[in-house]
C-alpha positions as CSV (number, residue, x, y, z in Angstrom):
1,M,-19.9,3.0,29.8
2,S,-20.0,-0.7,29.1
3,S,-23.8,-0.8,29.2
4,Q,-23.9,2.0,26.8
5,L,-21.2,0.5,24.3
6,I,-22.7,-2.9,24.1
7,P,-26.0,-1.9,22.5
8,L,-24.2,0.9,20.5
9,V,-22.0,-1.7,18.9
10,A,-24.8,-4.4,18.3
11,A,-26.8,-1.5,16.7
12,I,-23.9,-0.6,14.1
13,I,-23.4,-4.2,13.3
14,A,-27.3,-4.7,12.7
15,I,-27.4,-1.6,10.6
16,G,-24.3,-2.9,8.7
17,V,-26.2,-6.0,7.9
18,A,-29.0,-4.0,6.8
19,A,-26.9,-2.0,4.6
20,Q,-25.7,-5.2,2.8
21,I,-29.4,-6.3,2.2
22,L,-30.4,-3.0,0.9
23,A,-27.4,-2.9,-1.3
24,D,-28.2,-6.2,-2.9
25,R,-32.0,-5.1,-3.2
26,F,-31.3,-1.7,-4.9
27,E,-27.8,-2.8,-6.6
28,I,-26.1,0.0,-5.1
29,P,-22.8,-0.4,-3.2
30,S,-23.4,-1.0,0.4
31,I,-21.0,1.8,1.4
32,V,-23.5,4.4,0.4
33,F,-26.0,3.2,3.1
34,L,-23.0,2.9,5.6
35,L,-22.1,6.5,5.1
36,A,-25.4,7.8,5.5
37,A,-26.1,5.7,8.7
38,G,-22.8,7.0,10.2
39,I,-23.8,10.5,9.4
40,A,-27.2,9.9,10.8
41,L,-25.8,8.4,14.0
42,G,-23.1,11.1,14.5
43,P,-23.2,14.7,15.8
44,E,-24.7,16.0,12.6
45,G,-27.6,13.5,13.1
46,I,-28.9,12.2,16.2
47,G,-25.7,12.2,18.0
48,V,-25.8,8.7,19.4
49,I,-22.0,8.3,18.4
50,T,-19.8,11.0,19.5
51,D,-15.8,11.4,19.8
52,D,-16.1,9.9,23.2
53,S,-17.8,6.7,22.3
54,F,-15.1,4.7,21.0
55,A,-11.7,5.2,23.2
56,A,-9.8,2.4,21.6
57,L,-11.0,3.6,17.9
58,P,-7.6,3.9,16.5
59,A,-6.7,0.3,17.5
60,I,-9.9,-1.0,16.3
61,V,-9.8,0.7,13.0
62,G,-6.2,-0.6,12.7
63,L,-7.2,-4.3,13.0
64,S,-10.3,-3.8,11.0
65,V,-8.3,-2.4,8.1
66,A,-5.9,-5.5,8.2
67,I,-8.8,-7.9,7.9
68,I,-10.4,-5.8,5.0
69,V,-7.0,-5.3,3.3
70,F,-6.3,-9.2,3.9
71,E,-9.7,-10.2,2.4
72,G,-9.4,-8.1,-0.8
73,A,-5.8,-9.4,-1.3
74,F,-6.7,-13.0,-0.7
75,H,-9.2,-13.0,-3.6
76,L,-6.6,-11.1,-6.0
77,R,-5.9,-14.2,-8.0
78,I,-2.6,-14.6,-10.5
79,E,-4.8,-15.7,-13.4
80,K,-6.9,-12.5,-13.0
81,L,-3.7,-10.5,-13.1
82,R,-2.5,-11.9,-16.3
83,Q,-5.9,-10.7,-18.0
84,A,-4.9,-7.2,-17.1
85,T,-1.3,-7.1,-16.7
86,S,0.0,-4.0,-18.4
87,E,-3.2,-1.9,-17.5
88,S,-2.8,-2.8,-13.6
89,I,0.9,-2.2,-13.5
90,R,0.4,1.4,-15.2
91,L,-2.6,2.0,-12.8
92,V,-0.4,1.3,-9.5
93,T,2.6,3.1,-10.9
94,I,2.0,6.0,-13.3
95,G,-1.5,6.3,-12.4
96,A,-0.8,6.5,-8.6
97,L,1.9,9.0,-9.4
98,I,-0.4,11.3,-11.6
99,A,-3.0,10.9,-8.8
100,L,-0.3,12.2,-6.2
101,V,1.0,15.2,-8.3
102,G,-2.2,16.1,-9.6
103,T,-4.1,16.1,-6.2
104,A,-1.3,18.0,-4.5
105,V,-1.4,20.7,-7.0
106,V,-5.2,21.1,-7.1
107,V,-5.3,21.3,-3.1
108,R,-2.4,23.6,-3.3
109,F,-4.0,26.2,-5.4
110,A,-7.7,25.7,-4.9
111,L,-7.2,25.5,-1.0
112,G,-4.0,27.6,-0.4
113,A,-2.5,24.8,1.7
114,G,1.2,24.3,1.9
115,W,3.0,22.1,-0.4
116,G,3.5,19.6,2.7
117,V,-0.2,19.3,3.6
118,S,-1.0,19.2,-0.2
119,F,1.1,16.2,-0.9
120,L,0.0,14.5,2.3
121,I,-3.7,15.0,1.2
122,G,-2.4,13.5,-2.4
123,A,-0.9,10.7,-1.0
124,L,-4.0,9.6,1.2
125,L,-6.1,10.2,-1.9
126,I,-4.2,7.8,-4.2
127,A,-6.1,5.0,-2.5
128,T,-9.3,3.5,-4.0
129,G,-9.2,0.3,-1.9
130,P,-11.0,-3.0,-1.7
131,T,-13.4,-1.7,0.8
132,V,-15.1,0.6,-1.8
133,I,-14.1,-1.2,-5.1
134,T,-15.4,-4.8,-4.1
135,P,-19.0,-3.6,-3.4
136,I,-19.1,-1.9,-6.6
137,L,-17.9,-4.9,-8.6
138,T,-20.4,-7.1,-6.8
139,V,-23.2,-5.1,-8.5
140,V,-21.4,-4.5,-11.3
141,P,-19.9,-7.6,-13.1
142,V,-17.5,-6.0,-15.7
143,R,-15.3,-8.2,-17.6
144,D,-12.6,-10.1,-15.7
145,R,-9.9,-8.1,-16.8
146,V,-11.4,-4.8,-16.1
147,Q,-12.4,-6.1,-12.5
148,A,-8.7,-7.5,-12.1
149,A,-7.4,-4.1,-13.1
150,L,-9.6,-2.2,-10.4
151,E,-9.2,-4.7,-7.7
152,T,-5.4,-4.8,-8.3
153,E,-5.4,-1.1,-8.2
154,G,-7.5,-1.0,-4.9
155,I,-5.4,-3.4,-3.0
156,V,-1.9,-2.1,-4.0
157,N,-2.9,1.4,-4.0
158,D,-4.2,0.9,-0.6
159,V,-0.8,-0.2,0.7
160,T,1.0,2.6,-1.4
161,A,-1.1,5.3,-0.3
162,A,-1.0,4.4,3.6
163,I,2.8,4.0,3.6
164,L,3.3,7.0,1.5
165,A,1.1,9.2,3.4
166,V,2.9,8.2,6.9
167,V,6.4,8.6,5.1
168,V,5.3,12.2,4.0
169,F,4.0,13.1,7.4
170,K,6.9,11.8,9.0
171,T,9.3,13.4,6.7
172,L,7.3,16.8,7.4
173,R,8.1,16.6,10.9
174,L,12.0,16.1,10.7
175,D,14.1,18.8,11.6
176,E,15.8,18.6,8.1
177,P,13.2,16.9,5.6
178,T,15.4,15.6,2.4
179,L,14.7,13.1,-0.4
180,S,17.2,10.4,1.0
181,A,15.2,10.4,4.3
182,F,11.9,10.1,2.5
183,L,13.0,7.0,0.5
184,G,14.7,5.6,3.6
185,L,11.3,5.7,5.4
186,F,9.5,4.5,2.6
187,I,11.7,1.4,1.9
188,E,11.9,0.5,5.5
189,R,7.9,0.4,5.7
190,F,7.3,-1.4,2.4
191,G,10.2,-3.5,2.1
192,G,9.9,-4.5,5.9
193,G,6.0,-5.1,5.7
194,V,6.5,-7.4,2.4
195,L,9.2,-9.5,4.3
196,I,6.9,-10.1,7.2
197,G,4.0,-10.7,5.2
198,L,5.9,-13.3,3.1
199,A,7.1,-15.1,6.3
200,L,3.6,-15.3,7.8
201,A,2.3,-16.7,4.8
202,G,4.7,-19.2,4.7
203,V,4.0,-20.3,8.6
204,V,0.3,-20.3,8.0
205,W,0.6,-22.5,4.5
206,L,2.7,-24.9,6.6
207,L,0.4,-25.2,9.5
208,L,-2.6,-25.8,7.2
209,R,-0.7,-28.2,4.9
210,Y,1.5,-30.4,7.1
211,I,-0.1,-30.1,10.8
212,D,-3.3,-32.3,11.8
213,L,-5.7,-29.8,12.6
214,S,-8.1,-32.3,14.4
215,P,-10.3,-33.9,11.5
216,G,-13.7,-33.3,13.3
217,S,-13.0,-29.6,13.4
218,A,-10.4,-28.9,10.6
219,P,-12.6,-26.3,8.6
220,Q,-12.9,-24.3,11.7
221,N,-9.4,-24.4,12.8
222,A,-8.2,-23.5,9.1
223,R,-10.4,-20.4,9.3
224,L,-9.2,-19.4,12.4
225,T,-5.5,-19.9,11.7
226,V,-5.8,-17.9,8.3
227,L,-7.6,-15.2,10.5
228,A,-5.0,-15.3,13.2
229,G,-2.2,-15.1,10.6
230,A,-3.7,-12.0,9.1
231,L,-3.8,-10.0,12.5
232,V,-0.4,-11.3,13.4
233,A,1.1,-10.1,10.1
234,F,-0.4,-6.7,10.7
235,G,0.4,-6.6,14.4
236,A,4.2,-7.5,13.4
237,G,4.4,-5.0,10.9
238,E,3.2,-2.3,12.8
239,T,5.7,-3.1,15.5
240,L,8.1,-2.7,12.9
241,A,7.0,0.8,11.9
242,S,3.7,2.4,11.5
243,E,1.9,1.3,8.7
244,A,4.1,-1.3,7.6
245,G,1.3,-3.7,8.8
246,V,-0.8,-2.9,5.8
247,A,2.1,-3.9,3.5
248,A,2.6,-7.0,5.5
249,V,-1.3,-8.3,5.6
250,A,-1.6,-7.4,1.9
251,T,1.5,-9.5,0.8
252,A,0.1,-12.4,3.0
253,G,-3.3,-12.1,1.6
254,V,-2.1,-12.2,-2.0
255,V,0.5,-15.2,-1.1
256,L,-1.9,-17.3,0.7
257,G,-4.7,-16.7,-1.8
258,N,-2.7,-17.9,-4.6
259,L,-1.5,-21.1,-2.6
260,D,-3.1,-24.3,-2.7
261,L,-4.8,-24.2,0.7
262,P,-7.1,-27.0,2.2
263,Y,-10.6,-25.7,3.0
264,E,-10.0,-22.7,0.6
265,E,-13.8,-22.1,0.0
266,Q,-14.8,-22.3,3.8
267,I,-12.0,-19.9,4.6
268,S,-13.2,-17.3,1.8
269,D,-16.6,-17.4,3.0
270,F,-15.7,-17.2,6.7
271,K,-13.5,-14.1,6.0
272,G,-16.3,-12.7,3.8
273,D,-18.6,-12.5,6.7
274,I,-16.0,-11.3,9.0
275,T,-15.2,-8.2,6.5
276,L,-18.8,-7.2,6.1
277,I,-19.0,-6.7,10.0
278,V,-15.6,-4.8,10.4
279,L,-16.3,-2.8,7.2
280,S,-19.9,-2.0,8.5
281,F,-18.3,-1.0,12.0
282,V,-15.5,1.1,10.7
283,F,-17.6,3.0,8.0
284,I,-20.3,3.9,10.2
285,A,-18.0,4.9,13.1
286,L,-15.8,7.3,10.9
287,A,-18.5,8.8,9.3
288,A,-20.2,9.5,12.5
289,L,-17.2,11.7,13.6
290,L,-17.6,13.8,10.3
291,E,-18.4,17.4,11.1
292,L,-20.4,19.7,8.8
293,E,-18.5,22.8,9.5
294,D,-15.2,21.2,8.5
295,L,-16.5,20.4,4.8
296,L,-18.2,24.0,4.6
297,A,-15.1,25.7,5.7
298,L,-13.3,24.7,2.7
299,G,-15.9,26.6,0.6
300,V,-15.7,26.8,-3.2
301,G,-12.1,25.4,-3.2
302,G,-13.3,22.1,-1.8
303,V,-15.8,21.8,-4.6
304,V,-13.0,22.5,-7.1
305,V,-10.8,19.8,-5.6
306,V,-13.4,17.2,-5.5
307,L,-14.5,18.0,-9.2
308,A,-10.8,18.1,-10.4
309,I,-10.3,14.5,-8.9
310,M,-13.4,13.1,-10.3
311,F,-13.4,14.6,-13.7
312,V,-9.9,15.7,-14.6
313,I,-7.2,13.6,-12.5
314,R,-9.0,10.4,-12.4
315,P,-9.9,10.0,-16.1
316,F,-6.7,11.4,-17.3
317,L,-4.6,8.8,-15.3
318,V,-7.0,6.0,-16.5
319,Y,-6.6,7.0,-20.0
320,V,-2.7,7.2,-19.8
321,S,-2.6,4.0,-18.0
322,T,-4.8,2.0,-20.3
323,V,-3.9,3.7,-23.8
324,G,-2.7,0.6,-26.1
325,G,-4.2,-1.9,-23.9
326,D,-7.1,-4.3,-24.4
327,F,-9.8,-2.3,-23.0
328,T,-12.4,-1.0,-25.0
329,R,-13.3,2.8,-25.2
330,N,-16.4,2.4,-22.9
331,E,-14.6,0.4,-20.4
332,R,-11.8,3.1,-20.2
333,L,-14.4,5.5,-19.6
334,F,-15.9,3.3,-16.9
335,V,-12.7,2.8,-15.2
336,G,-12.2,6.6,-15.2
337,F,-15.6,7.2,-13.5
338,V,-14.9,4.5,-10.9
339,G,-12.6,5.9,-8.2
340,P,-14.1,6.2,-5.0
341,R,-12.1,6.6,-1.9
342,G,-12.3,4.6,1.2
343,I,-11.4,3.4,4.5
344,I,-7.6,4.0,4.2
345,P,-7.8,7.5,3.5
346,A,-10.5,8.1,6.3
347,S,-8.6,6.1,9.1
348,V,-5.3,7.4,8.4
349,A,-6.4,11.1,8.0
350,T,-8.2,10.9,11.2
351,L,-4.8,9.8,13.2
352,F,-2.9,12.5,11.5
353,A,-5.3,15.0,12.7
354,I,-5.2,13.7,16.0
355,E,-1.5,14.5,16.1
356,L,-1.6,17.6,14.3
357,Q,-4.1,19.1,17.0
358,A,-2.1,17.8,19.7
359,A,1.1,19.7,18.1
360,G,-1.1,22.9,18.2
361,N,-1.6,23.0,14.2
362,G,-5.5,22.7,14.2
363,D,-5.8,24.5,11.1
364,A,-4.1,21.9,9.2
365,A,-5.9,19.1,11.0
366,T,-9.2,20.8,10.0
367,L,-8.1,21.1,6.5
368,L,-6.8,17.6,6.0
369,V,-9.8,15.9,7.7
370,G,-12.3,18.2,5.9
371,T,-10.7,17.5,2.1
372,V,-10.4,13.9,2.7
373,F,-13.7,13.3,3.9
374,L,-15.2,15.5,1.4
375,V,-13.6,13.6,-1.5
376,I,-14.6,10.3,0.3
377,L,-18.2,11.4,0.7
378,S,-18.6,12.9,-2.8
379,T,-16.9,10.0,-4.7
380,V,-18.6,7.2,-3.0
381,V,-22.0,8.8,-3.4
382,L,-21.6,9.7,-7.1
383,Q,-19.4,7.0,-8.3
384,G,-20.5,4.4,-6.0
385,G,-24.0,5.0,-6.2
386,L,-24.4,5.5,-9.9
387,A,-21.7,3.0,-10.8
388,R,-24.4,0.4,-12.0
389,H,-26.1,3.2,-14.2
390,I,-23.2,4.4,-15.7
391,A,-21.9,0.7,-16.5
392,E,-25.5,-0.1,-18.2
393,F,-25.1,3.2,-20.1
394,L,-21.8,2.5,-21.3
395,D,-22.8,-1.0,-21.8
396,V,-19.9,-2.5,-20.1
397,I,-21.6,-5.5,-18.3
398,P,-21.0,-8.5,-20.5
399,M,-23.4,-11.5,-20.5
400,R,-21.2,-14.5,-19.1
401,V,-21.1,-18.0,-20.6
402,L,-21.0,-20.6,-17.8
403,V,-19.3,-23.8,-18.6
404,I,-20.0,-26.7,-16.3
405,G,-17.3,-29.0,-16.0
406,G,-13.5,-28.4,-16.6
407,G,-12.6,-31.6,-18.5
408,Q,-11.0,-32.0,-21.9
409,V,-14.3,-30.9,-23.5
410,G,-15.0,-28.0,-21.1
411,R,-11.7,-26.6,-21.4
412,E,-11.7,-26.9,-25.3
413,V,-15.1,-25.2,-25.4
414,T,-13.8,-22.5,-23.0
415,R,-11.0,-22.1,-25.2
416,R,-12.8,-21.5,-28.3
417,L,-15.4,-19.3,-26.9
418,E,-12.9,-16.9,-25.2
419,D,-11.2,-16.7,-28.6
420,R,-14.3,-15.2,-29.9
421,G,-13.9,-12.6,-27.1
422,E,-16.7,-14.3,-24.6
423,N,-16.5,-14.0,-20.8
424,V,-16.5,-17.6,-20.0
425,V,-16.4,-19.0,-16.2
426,I,-15.9,-22.8,-15.7
427,I,-17.6,-24.3,-12.7
428,E,-15.7,-27.2,-11.2
429,N,-15.4,-29.0,-7.8
430,D,-12.5,-31.4,-8.5
431,E,-9.3,-29.9,-7.2
432,S,-7.1,-31.7,-9.8
433,V,-9.5,-30.4,-12.6
434,I,-9.6,-27.0,-11.2
435,E,-5.7,-26.8,-10.9
436,K,-5.4,-28.0,-14.6
437,A,-8.0,-25.3,-15.9
438,R,-6.4,-22.5,-13.7
439,Q,-2.7,-23.6,-15.4
440,E,-4.2,-23.0,-18.9
441,G,-5.3,-19.5,-17.7
442,F,-9.1,-20.2,-17.5
443,A,-11.4,-18.5,-14.8
444,V,-12.7,-21.3,-12.4
445,H,-15.6,-20.8,-9.9
446,I,-15.0,-23.5,-7.4
447,G,-18.5,-25.5,-6.3
448,D,-21.2,-27.8,-7.1
449,A,-22.9,-26.8,-10.3
450,T,-26.0,-28.7,-9.3
451,D,-26.5,-26.3,-6.4
452,V,-28.6,-23.0,-7.4
453,D,-26.4,-20.8,-5.0
454,T,-23.2,-22.0,-6.7
455,L,-24.5,-21.2,-10.4
456,R,-25.7,-17.8,-9.0
457,S,-22.6,-16.9,-7.4
458,A,-20.6,-17.8,-10.7
459,G,-23.0,-15.2,-12.6
460,A,-25.8,-17.4,-13.7
461,D,-28.2,-14.3,-13.1
462,N,-26.3,-12.5,-16.0
463,A,-25.2,-15.6,-18.1
464,K,-26.6,-15.6,-21.7
465,T,-25.4,-19.2,-22.3
466,I,-25.1,-22.1,-19.8
467,I,-23.2,-25.2,-21.0
468,A,-23.1,-28.3,-19.3
469,T,-20.1,-30.5,-20.5
470,T,-19.6,-33.1,-17.9
471,G,-19.4,-37.0,-18.5
472,D,-22.4,-37.5,-16.2
473,D,-25.8,-37.4,-17.8
474,E,-27.7,-37.0,-14.7
475,V,-25.5,-34.1,-13.7
476,N,-26.2,-32.4,-17.0
477,L,-29.8,-33.1,-16.8
478,L,-30.1,-31.2,-13.5
479,I,-28.1,-28.6,-14.6
480,G,-30.4,-28.3,-17.7
481,Q,-33.6,-28.0,-15.2
482,L,-32.0,-25.5,-13.1
483,A,-30.7,-23.1,-15.9
484,T,-34.1,-23.4,-17.6
485,T,-36.4,-23.1,-14.7
486,K,-34.3,-20.6,-12.1
487,F,-32.5,-18.4,-14.6
488,D,-33.4,-16.0,-17.3
489,T,-30.7,-17.8,-19.7
490,E,-31.0,-17.3,-23.4
491,R,-29.3,-20.4,-24.3
492,V,-28.8,-23.8,-22.3
493,V,-26.6,-26.5,-24.3
494,C,-26.1,-29.9,-22.6
495,R,-23.9,-32.8,-23.5
496,V,-25.5,-36.3,-23.6
497,N,-23.2,-39.0,-23.2
498,D,-25.8,-42.1,-23.5
499,A,-27.8,-41.5,-26.9
500,E,-30.8,-43.3,-25.0
501,N,-30.9,-40.1,-22.9
502,V,-31.6,-37.7,-25.7
503,E,-35.5,-37.5,-25.5
504,A,-35.1,-36.6,-21.9
505,F,-33.1,-33.6,-22.5
506,E,-34.9,-32.5,-25.4
507,E,-38.0,-32.2,-23.3
508,L,-36.4,-29.8,-21.4
509,G,-36.2,-27.7,-24.4
510,V,-32.4,-27.3,-24.5
511,D,-30.0,-27.6,-27.2
512,T,-28.5,-31.1,-27.0
513,I,-25.5,-32.5,-28.3
514,S,-25.3,-36.2,-28.3
515,T,-21.5,-37.8,-28.1
516,T,-22.7,-40.9,-29.8
517,L,-24.6,-38.8,-32.8
518,A,-21.9,-36.1,-33.1
519,T,-18.9,-38.9,-33.4
520,A,-21.1,-40.8,-36.0
521,Q,-21.7,-37.3,-37.8
522,A,-18.1,-36.8,-37.7
523,I,-17.2,-40.0,-39.2
524,D,-19.8,-39.7,-42.0
525,N,-18.5,-36.2,-42.9
526,T,-14.9,-37.4,-43.2
527,I,-16.0,-40.2,-45.6
528,E,-18.6,-38.3,-47.4
529,R,-17.7,-34.8,-47.2
530,P,-14.1,-34.8,-46.8
531,A,-13.3,-30.8,-47.6
532,M,-16.2,-29.9,-45.3
533,A,-14.9,-32.1,-42.6
534,E,-11.2,-30.8,-42.9
535,W,-12.5,-27.2,-43.0
536,S,-14.6,-28.0,-39.8
537,Q,-11.5,-29.4,-38.2
538,N,-9.5,-26.1,-38.8
539,I,-12.2,-23.7,-37.3
540,G,-10.8,-21.5,-34.7
541,E,-7.1,-21.7,-36.1
542,G,-6.7,-20.9,-39.9
543,G,-10.7,-20.8,-40.6
544,D,-13.6,-19.5,-39.0
545,V,-17.3,-19.6,-39.0
546,Q,-19.4,-17.1,-37.0
547,E,-22.7,-15.4,-36.9
548,V,-23.2,-11.7,-36.5
549,T,-26.4,-9.4,-36.1
550,V,-26.3,-6.4,-38.7
551,K,-26.2,-3.2,-37.0
552,S,-24.3,-1.1,-39.5
553,E,-26.2,1.8,-41.0
554,E,-23.8,1.5,-43.9
555,F,-25.1,-2.4,-44.8
556,I,-28.9,-1.8,-44.0
557,G,-31.0,-1.5,-47.0
558,R,-28.1,-2.6,-49.6
559,P,-27.9,-5.8,-51.6
560,I,-25.7,-8.7,-50.8
561,R,-23.2,-8.2,-54.1
562,E,-22.4,-4.6,-52.6
563,V,-21.9,-5.6,-49.2
564,G,-20.1,-8.7,-49.9
565,S,-17.4,-6.9,-51.8
566,E,-16.8,-4.4,-48.9
567,L,-16.0,-7.1,-46.5
568,P,-12.4,-8.1,-45.5
569,G,-10.8,-10.3,-48.1
570,R,-11.1,-14.2,-48.0
571,C,-14.4,-14.4,-46.2
572,L,-18.3,-14.5,-47.6
573,I,-21.7,-14.3,-46.3
574,A,-23.0,-18.2,-46.3
575,L,-26.3,-17.8,-44.5
576,I,-29.0,-15.4,-43.6
577,T,-31.5,-15.7,-40.9
578,H,-34.4,-13.4,-41.5
579,D,-37.7,-13.7,-39.4
580,G,-36.8,-17.2,-38.1
581,E,-36.0,-18.6,-41.6
582,T,-32.3,-19.7,-42.6
583,F,-31.5,-19.6,-46.1
584,V,-28.5,-19.2,-48.9
585,P,-29.1,-15.6,-49.8
586,E,-29.3,-14.5,-53.6
587,A,-26.9,-11.9,-54.8
588,D,-29.8,-9.3,-54.8
589,Y,-31.1,-9.9,-51.4
590,T,-31.4,-6.7,-49.5
591,L,-30.0,-6.7,-45.8
592,E,-32.4,-5.6,-43.1
593,R,-31.7,-4.4,-39.4
594,G,-31.6,-7.5,-37.3
595,D,-30.6,-9.9,-40.1
596,H,-28.3,-12.6,-38.7
597,L,-25.5,-13.2,-41.0
598,T,-23.3,-16.6,-41.0
599,I,-19.7,-15.5,-42.4
600,I,-17.2,-17.9,-43.4
601,G,-13.7,-17.6,-44.3
602,E,-10.2,-17.2,-42.9
603,H,-10.0,-16.7,-39.1
604,D,-8.8,-12.9,-39.0
605,A,-10.8,-11.7,-42.0
606,V,-14.2,-13.4,-40.3
607,R,-13.4,-11.3,-37.0
608,D,-13.1,-8.3,-39.1
609,A,-16.0,-8.9,-41.0
610,M,-18.2,-9.3,-37.6
611,A,-16.9,-5.8,-36.6
612,V,-17.7,-4.2,-39.8
613,C,-21.4,-5.8,-39.7
614,R,-21.8,-4.3,-36.2
615,G,-20.6,-0.7,-37.2
616,E,-17.5,-0.9,-35.0
């Protein structure tokens, strides 16, 4: 048996790595390839994997889920939560309730299931989960607040779905199921898991911060300590009550991810690799157990359930959860489309089916597994596979701005850019600077920006502007070289601290800001142009100057004298750039599509005018 098992496991892992490579190549979430591989290897394919292949599959799935959930929770930063607080909270409360009730009602009437099984399926299908959301967000880099909402929903609802489903299942098997019994079981599992997770996170943090981990191998020991802590948290939670381990490991991951851990970058990379391996194994193994006859037995009712979940329940719960928030209409449509189900429903449904069959309730087991896997398969293939195309169609993938250096200059530039709605990421490797930038609410990518891989992982491939603001001209020059030669960036701006180095920067073809010349110009403006100098210092607060491209059909083909009177009060068009030439326009100048306007005036009026010019 072992001689057959070893090559099988090795092959699954190899296929998982291949799936990740294909996902990166074709910009399709890896889960699509993993599910396809699992079905191909299972009884519905070549039959390499069968029910008897892994005797300890439930235990393997449990530990794998622990690692996957911990990985997702570890990357859930508090600063991200602040960017989508209201949307995130409503998604995991009101949204989860709508998903539970809506799915249960559809299953009840479309498939004729009993209310107990219907609510069991509804509880399981609350979960989206980091196993399916993270691969999508890897190839669809949406705005940070949208990403934060999806990640938060995935992690929290994974825990909610797992615990809620177990509580529903256990309550149904009681001689006298009551609401009080249901609430008692839920509080026991969720509350107990959270307490265990907090305790284990505290122990791991103390070990990493205050105990000598042997300097020569400290990074390795730190990685192993965190991994062991995640598994111990899961095991301790499961010892307390079934599925309390998911709550424990999620809590430990969130807490440790937001503490100041030594070797954080190495820990994160290590856990990412481990997660890739276990995710590949579990998805392929569970998909291989899928039987086509279980899906076909659902008939038209199964199709109705899938369509209702994807195109009615999910969009409705997202609309309710995001109404009045900061999401744009297209972002709400995108989030409403992205709701694939993943490993938690698959693994827990498999375990429930085994218990139901053992109790002589084979019909309920078949209905449970068939419905859950049909929804997983449909949502992963359609929503996961088409996510990138839908995002591009809805135009929700923002062009990022990378600011290299989180010092005073870098943070002030970031503050001004974010005030204009730009999606800005600071790249910094100094721990004290990183902490200060995060405290001020900025998104920070940890790493050395003179390394191409660091720039790429921070989003340089999708950056419209890269700004080097460090106090070291050599660093800024190297960043300028990398940005202009390695990435297709629209604009590269470099700070020059020594005026003698300006020529070297200009030879790169980058926009150059000399600290010396800028200071001299500011002093000259204060002396010779005091009004302009005072106005410039007020930009971003009371006053503002912005540039916008004309897209509104109502403005194209009309003269400035007409358009200017329709702009919001206390702002005006100061300059126009047409065919590369910039000039002060006459009142009779007729606007053309693509004209670039420079608008000056009060802060809010300028922002409103920009929206009007874009036709928003």
